[in-house]
C-alpha positions in Angstrom: -17.0 -77.7 -11.7 -14.4 -79.1 -9.4 -15.1 -79.8 -5.7 -12.4 -79.0 -3.2 -13.0 -81.5 -0.4 -10.1 -80.3 1.7 -11.5 -76.8 1.8 -14.9 -78.1 2.9 -13.3 -80.3 5.5 -11.4 -77.3 7.0 -14.6 -75.3 7.1 -16.3 -78.0 9.0 -13.4 -78.3 11.4 -13.4 -74.6 12.4 -16.8 -74.8 14.3 -15.7 -78.0 15.9 -12.5 -76.4 17.1 -14.4 -73.4 18.5 -16.9 -75.7 20.3 -14.0 -77.6 21.9 -12.2 -74.4 22.8 -15.3 -73.0 24.4 -15.9 -76.2 26.3 -12.4 -76.1 27.7 -11.9 -72.4 28.4 -15.5 -71.1 28.8 -15.3 -71.5 32.6 -12.6 -68.8 32.4 -13.9 -66.6 29.5 -17.5 -66.4 30.6 -16.9 -65.0 34.1 -14.2 -62.6 32.7 -16.5 -61.2 30.1 -19.4 -60.8 32.5 -17.1 -59.0 35.0 -15.8 -56.6 32.3 -19.4 -55.9 31.2 -20.1 -54.9 34.8 -17.0 -52.8 35.4 -15.9 -51.1 32.1 -19.0 -49.1 31.3 -18.9 -45.6 32.8 -15.4 -46.4 34.2 -14.4 -42.7 33.8 -17.6 -41.3 35.3 -17.4 -39.6 38.7 -14.3 -38.3 40.5 -11.3 -39.5 42.5 -13.3 -40.9 45.4 -12.1 -42.1 48.8 -8.3 -42.6 48.8 -7.9 -42.6 45.0 -6.8 -39.0 44.8 -3.9 -39.5 47.3 -2.7 -42.9 46.0 -2.9 -41.8 42.3 -1.1 -38.6 43.0 1.7 -40.3 45.0 2.1 -43.0 42.3 2.1 -40.5 39.4 4.7 -38.3 41.2 7.0 -41.3 41.5 7.1 -41.7 37.8 7.5 -38.0 37.1 10.3 -37.4 39.6 12.0 -40.8 39.4 11.8 -41.2 43.2 10.5 -44.8 43.1 11.8 -46.2 46.4 10.5 -43.7 48.9 6.9 -42.5 48.3 6.3 -38.8 48.8 3.0 -37.2 49.5 4.5 -33.9 48.4 8.0 -33.3 47.1 9.3 -32.7 50.6 6.9 -34.9 52.7 7.6 -38.6 52.9 4.6 -41.0 52.7 5.3 -43.9 55.0 1.7 -45.3 55.2 1.9 -47.9 52.4 4.5 -50.0 50.5 5.1 -48.9 46.9 4.0 -51.7 44.6 0.4 -50.6 43.9 1.5 -47.0 43.8 4.0 -47.9 41.0 1.3 -49.8 39.1 -1.4 -47.0 39.2 1.2 -44.3 38.7 2.5 -46.0 35.5 -1.1 -46.2 34.1 -1.5 -42.4 34.7 1.9 -41.6 33.2 1.3 -43.8 30.1 -2.4 -43.2 29.5 -2.7 -39.6 30.7 -4.3 -38.3 33.9 -7.9 -39.2 34.3 -10.4 -41.1 36.4 -10.7 -44.2 34.2 -6.9 -44.3 33.9 -6.6 -44.4 37.7 -9.2 -47.1 38.0 -8.2 -49.4 35.2 -5.4 -51.2 37.1 -8.0 -52.0 39.8 -10.2 -53.6 37.2 -7.3 -55.7 35.9 -6.5 -56.8 39.4 -10.1 -57.8 40.1 -10.2 -59.6 36.8 -7.1 -61.5 37.8 -8.8 -62.5 41.1 -11.7 -64.0 39.1 -9.5 -66.0 36.8 -7.2 -67.2 39.5 -10.2 -68.3 41.6 -11.5 -70.3 38.7 -8.0 -71.9 38.3 -8.0 -72.8 42.0 -11.5 -74.3 41.7 -10.4 -76.4 38.7 -7.9 -78.1 40.9 -10.8 -79.6 42.9 -13.9 -79.5 40.7 -15.1 -79.8 37.1 -15.5 -76.9 34.7 -19.2 -76.2 35.4 -18.5 -75.8 39.1 -15.5 -73.6 38.4 -17.7 -71.6 36.0 -20.3 -71.0 38.7 -17.6 -70.0 41.3 -16.1 -67.5 38.8 -19.5 -66.0 38.0 -20.3 -65.8 41.8 -17.2 -63.7 42.5 -17.5 -61.6 39.3 -21.0 -60.5 40.0 -20.7 -60.0 43.8 -21.7 -56.3 44.3 -19.1 -55.5 47.0 -16.4 -57.1 44.9 -16.9 -55.4 41.5 -17.8 -52.0 42.9 -14.4 -51.7 44.5 -12.9 -51.2 41.0 -14.1 -47.6 41.1 -11.1 -46.7 43.2 -7.4 -47.3 43.5 -7.8 -50.5 45.4 -4.7 -51.6 47.3 -6.8 -54.3 48.9 -7.7 -55.8 45.5 -4.1 -56.2 44.5 -3.3 -57.8 47.9 -6.2 -60.3 47.3 -4.8 -61.1 43.8 -1.4 -62.0 45.0 -2.7 -64.0 48.0 -5.0 -66.0 45.6 -1.9 -66.6 43.5 -0.3 -68.1 46.6 -3.3 -70.3 47.3 -3.2 -71.6 43.7 0.4 -72.6 44.1 -0.3 -74.5 47.3 -3.3 -76.1 45.6 -1.2 -77.3 42.8 1.2 -78.9 45.3 -1.6 -80.6 47.1 -3.4 -81.9 44.0 -0.5 -83.0 41.8 -0.7 -86.5 40.4 2.9 -87.3 41.2 3.9 -86.2 44.7 7.5 -85.4 45.2 9.2 -83.3 47.9 11.2 -81.3 45.3 8.0 -80.4 43.6 6.3 -79.4 46.8 9.3 -77.2 47.7 9.0 -75.4 44.3 5.3 -74.7 44.6 5.4 -73.6 48.2 8.4 -71.3 47.4 6.4 -69.8 44.6 3.5 -69.3 47.0 5.9 -67.2 49.1 6.5 -65.0 46.1 2.8 -64.2 46.0 2.6 -63.5 49.7 5.8 -61.3 49.4 4.1 -59.3 46.7 1.1 -58.9 48.9 3.4 -57.5 51.7 4.5 -54.9 49.2 0.9 -53.8 48.8 -0.2 -53.4 52.5 1.7 -53.6 55.8 2.1 -57.2 57.1 -1.5 -58.3 56.5 -0.5 -60.8 53.9 1.5 -62.9 56.4 -1.8 -63.9 58.0 -2.5 -66.1 55.0 0.2 -68.5 56.2 -1.6 -69.6 59.4 -4.9 -69.8 57.5 -3.3 -72.1 54.9 -1.8 -74.1 57.8 -5.2 -74.7 59.3 -6.6 -75.7 55.9 -3.7 -78.2 55.3 -4.1 -79.7 58.7 -7.9 -80.0 58.4 -7.6 -81.5 54.9 -5.2 -84.2 56.1 -2.2 -82.7 54.5 -0.2 -82.4 57.8 3.0 -83.6 56.1 3.0 -80.4 54.0 2.4 -77.9 56.8 6.2 -77.6 57.4 6.6 -76.3 53.8 4.9 -73.1 54.9 8.1 -72.2 56.7 9.7 -72.0 53.2 6.7 -70.0 52.0 7.2 -67.5 54.8 11.0 -67.3 54.2 10.5 -66.6 50.5 7.9 -63.9 51.3 10.4 -62.2 53.7 13.1 -62.3 51.0 10.7 -60.7 48.4 9.3 -58.0 50.7 12.2 -57.6 53.1 14.6 -55.4 51.0 12.2 -52.5 50.7 11.3 -52.6 54.4 14.8 -53.0 55.7 16.2 -50.3 53.4 13.4 -47.8 54.4 14.2 -48.4 58.0 17.9 -47.8 57.4 17.3 -44.7 55.3 14.6 -43.0 57.3 15.0 -44.6 60.8 12.4 -43.8 63.4 10.4 -41.6 61.0 9.6 -44.7 58.9 9.3 -47.3 61.6 7.2 -45.1 63.9 4.7 -44.3 61.1 4.7 -47.7 59.3 4.8 -50.1 62.2 3.4 -47.7 64.8 0.5 -45.6 63.4 -0.3 -47.9 60.5 -0.2 -51.2 62.4 0.0 -50.8 66.1 -2.4 -47.9 66.4 -4.9 -49.6 64.1 -4.7 -52.8 66.1 -5.3 -50.8 69.2 -8.4 -49.2 67.7 -6.9 -45.7 68.1 -7.7 -44.8 64.4 -11.1 -46.5 64.1 -12.9 -49.0 66.2 -16.0 -50.8 65.0 -18.1 -53.6 66.7 -17.3 -57.3 66.0 -20.3 -57.8 63.8 -19.3 -55.0 61.4 -18.5 -57.2 58.4 -21.7 -59.3 58.9 -23.7 -56.0 58.6 -21.6 -55.2 55.4 -22.4 -58.5 53.9 -26.2 -58.1 54.5 -26.0 -54.8 52.6 -23.5 -55.6 49.8 -23.0 -59.4 49.4 -25.6 -59.6 46.7 -26.9 -61.6 44.9 -24.9 -64.4 46.5 -25.5 -63.9 50.2 -28.2 -66.7 50.4 -25.9 -69.1 48.5 -23.0 -68.4 50.8 -25.2 -69.0 53.9 -26.7 -72.1 52.3 -23.2 -73.5 51.4 -21.8 -72.9 54.9 -24.8 -74.6 56.5 -24.6 -77.4 54.0 -21.0 -77.9 54.8 -21.7 -77.9 58.6 -24.6 -80.4 58.2 -22.4 -82.8 56.2 -19.2 -82.2 58.2 -16.5 -83.3 57.6 -17.4 -84.9 54.2 -18.8 -81.8 52.6 -21.4 -82.2 49.9 -21.6 -83.1 46.2 -18.9 -84.8 44.2 -16.3 -82.1 44.2 -13.0 -82.7 46.0 -13.8 -82.0 49.6 -10.4 -80.3 50.0 -11.5 -77.5 47.7 -14.7 -76.9 49.5 -12.8 -77.0 52.8 -10.4 -74.4 51.4 -13.3 -72.1 50.7 -14.7 -72.5 54.2 -11.4 -72.1 56.0 -10.3 -69.1 53.8 -13.5 -67.2 54.2 -14.2 -68.0 57.9 -10.5 -67.5 58.8 -10.3 -64.0 57.3 -13.7 -63.1 58.6 -12.7 -64.0 62.1 -9.3 -62.2 61.9 -10.8 -59.1 60.4 -13.7 -59.1 62.9 -11.2 -59.3 65.8 -9.3 -56.3 64.4 -10.7 -53.0 65.8 -10.0 -51.0 62.7 -12.6 -52.2 60.2 -13.3 -50.9 56.7 -15.6 -52.3 53.9 -12.7 -52.7 51.5 -10.8 -55.0 54.0 -13.6 -57.5 53.4 -12.3 -58.2 49.9 -10.2 -60.9 51.5 -13.0 -63.3 52.4 -15.3 -62.8 49.4 -13.3 -65.3 47.1 -13.7 -68.0 49.7 -17.4 -67.3 50.0 -17.7 -67.4 46.2 -16.0 -70.8 46.1 -18.5 -72.2 48.6 -21.5 -70.5 46.9 -20.6 -71.8 43.4 -20.0 -75.4 44.5 -23.1 -75.4 46.6 -25.3 -74.0 43.8 -24.0 -76.7 41.4 -25.3 -79.3 43.8 -28.7 -77.8 44.6 -29.6 -76.6 41.1 -31.5 -79.3 39.1 -29.4 -81.2 36.5 -31.7 -80.1 33.7 -31.1 -76.4 34.6 -27.3 -76.9 34.8 -27.3 -78.5 31.3 -29.4 -75.7 29.9 -27.1 -73.1 31.4 -24.1 -74.7 29.8 -25.7 -75.0 26.4 -26.9 -71.4 26.5 -23.8 -70.0 28.1 -22.4 -68.3 25.0 -25.7 -66.7 24.3 -26.0 -65.5 27.9 -22.5 -64.0 27.8 -23.2 -62.3 24.5 -26.4 -60.8 25.9 -24.5 -59.5 29.0 -21.9 -58.0 26.7 -24.4 -56.2 24.6 -26.0 -54.9 27.8 -22.7 -53.6 29.0 -22.1 -51.9 25.7 -25.5 -50.4 25.8 -24.9 -49.1 29.3 -21.6 -47.6 28.2 -23.3 -45.7 25.4 -26.5 -44.7 27.3 -26.7 -41.2 28.7 -27.1 -42.4 32.3 -25.1 -41.8 35.4 -24.1 -44.7 37.6 -21.3 -43.0 39.5 -21.7 -40.0 41.7 -20.4 -36.9 39.9 -17.3 -35.1 41.0 -17.8 -31.9 42.9 -17.6 -29.0 40.4 -15.4 -27.2 42.9 -12.5 -29.6 42.2 -12.4 -28.5 38.5 -12.9 -24.9 39.4 -9.9 -24.9 41.8 -7.8 -26.7 39.2 -8.7 -24.2 36.4 -7.8 -21.3 38.7 -4.5 -22.8 39.7 -3.6 -23.5 36.1 -4.5 -19.9 35.1 -2.4 -18.5 38.0 0.8 -20.6 38.1 2.7 -17.8 39.9 0.3 -17.9 42.9 1.3 -20.4 45.6 -1.7 -22.3 47.0 -1.9 -23.3 50.7 -4.0 -25.9 52.4 -6.9 -24.6 54.4 -9.1 -27.5 55.4 -8.4 -30.0 52.8 -6.8 -33.4 53.6 -4.3 -35.5 51.7 -7.0 -37.0 49.4 -8.1 -33.6 48.2 -4.5 -32.4 48.0 -3.9 -35.4 45.8 -6.6 -34.4 43.2 -5.1 -30.9 43.3 -1.8 -32.5 42.1 -3.6 -34.6 39.5 -5.5 -31.6 38.1 -2.6 -29.1 38.1 0.7 -31.0 38.4 1.5 -29.1 41.6 0.6 -29.6 45.3 -1.1 -27.2 47.6 1.5 -26.3 50.3 1.1 -27.3 53.9 1.5 -24.8 56.7 1.6 -25.8 60.3 -1.6 -25.4 62.2 -2.8 -21.7 62.0 0.6 -20.4 61.1 -0.7 -18.3 58.2 2.1 -15.7 58.5 4.5 -18.4 57.2 2.8 -18.4 53.9 4.7 -16.8 51.0 3.6 -13.5 49.5 0.6 -13.7 47.2 -0.6 -17.0 48.5 -4.2 -18.2 48.3 -5.9 -20.8 50.5 -8.1 -23.7 49.3 -10.9 -24.8 51.5 -13.1 -27.9 50.9 -16.3 -28.2 52.9 -18.1 -31.5 51.9 -21.1 -31.9 54.2 -20.7 -29.0 56.6 -21.8 -25.4 56.3 -19.2 -23.0 55.0 -16.9 -22.1 57.9 -16.0 -18.7 58.8 -12.6 -17.8 57.2 -9.7 -16.5 59.2 -9.6 -12.8 59.8 -8.6 -10.7 56.8 -9.4 -13.4 54.2 -11.6 -12.6 51.2 -13.2 -15.2 49.0 -12.0 -15.1 45.4 -13.7 -18.3 44.2 -16.7 -20.2 45.5 -17.9 -23.2 43.5 -19.5 -26.3 44.9 -17.7 -27.4 48.1 -14.6 -25.5 47.2 -13.5 -22.0 48.0 -10.3 -20.0 47.5 -9.5 -17.1 49.7 -6.7 -14.6 50.0 -5.5 -11.9 52.3 -5.2 -8.7 50.3 
């Protein structure tokens, strides 16, 4: 019998290659797999919650009508509240994959996954693989972070592009060979990230520039602060064409809504006004299981100021502190506060948490974690698969009235449907379920409705209201009713 030594040698090399590959890339792969195990199971469960119905419908309509530049809430109603980038992305998913809840949410999952991976890449510029691993896991398993994937999350996409900008600046700061031309390229590329963020939400992304400026100054990188002017210029070049053209095409109708109601009125607290400690209260409720680590890391940094703690590059730890505290301060000073806005400061807190935990966890525990990492990830993956297959509910079910109204509309395509009490979110799911919108009528101007029209009413947490005179109920399921005037 012959013996093929070359074959045996290749067989021995394969496990070695896998071990080396895992040692190098495990800090990326492990947080990513853990995150997917938390978010993919039951992704299609529930309904189009919060603003998902509106954003998904507007984006899908763009692909169906070919009207990509100007968003429309209905075929004849412009939607000037948000830039179009995220609407394009989620609309494309619905157009390609079919209309459904998981199809609407999937791009948010991918955006959040991108946030985890980019944050690990940022950490690797300043720290070793184990620290980066702990930072990635901290963000991937933060409750408030991964639960935002159950909606069309414009804020998640904004965070992804801003983290991309932070990575570009971090590359410029940590390059072995420091040249002005190289700095210019990386700071310009950071401007592309901020510009894309500006095509997600109105103007908020520009606030990343002063935050990065404070970090560069505090990290002793004052010579590079001037490059942020190039970053800002590139961001304007990327986002400017859409904004300028919309102002030229639609005039005051666009500028009044986009820069007035969406920015000025929110800044003045005319839409919503919450107390300054709002986000601290949110973190107490939802920044789990890493709230204690974030507090410990921030206290540890203050105690050891300005050196920081541990052996990681102090500039990386300082970046996490400035990014999280900076966004927290800016958002807390802004009267209009929402839980989803807080996605901006969680990556910075995860960076601080992960680096701090690395330094306080005993060395033997860290080594055991690294040795058993593949097993831990496999167990989490099996747990996620089991959750996906288990007959359990983790997302609140959609109101049965939604499907009932959609079925009725599909069965009576000749009957126009008017808005009674529903808002733009509910009107969005009407479009997603039926391919047509409920029509708007001004105030109580019911005589303007076409012949044969029916009205849709949605009453979520209030008793059924008394219908206008002459109306009769023709459908009553869950929170939804349809009525008509014979």
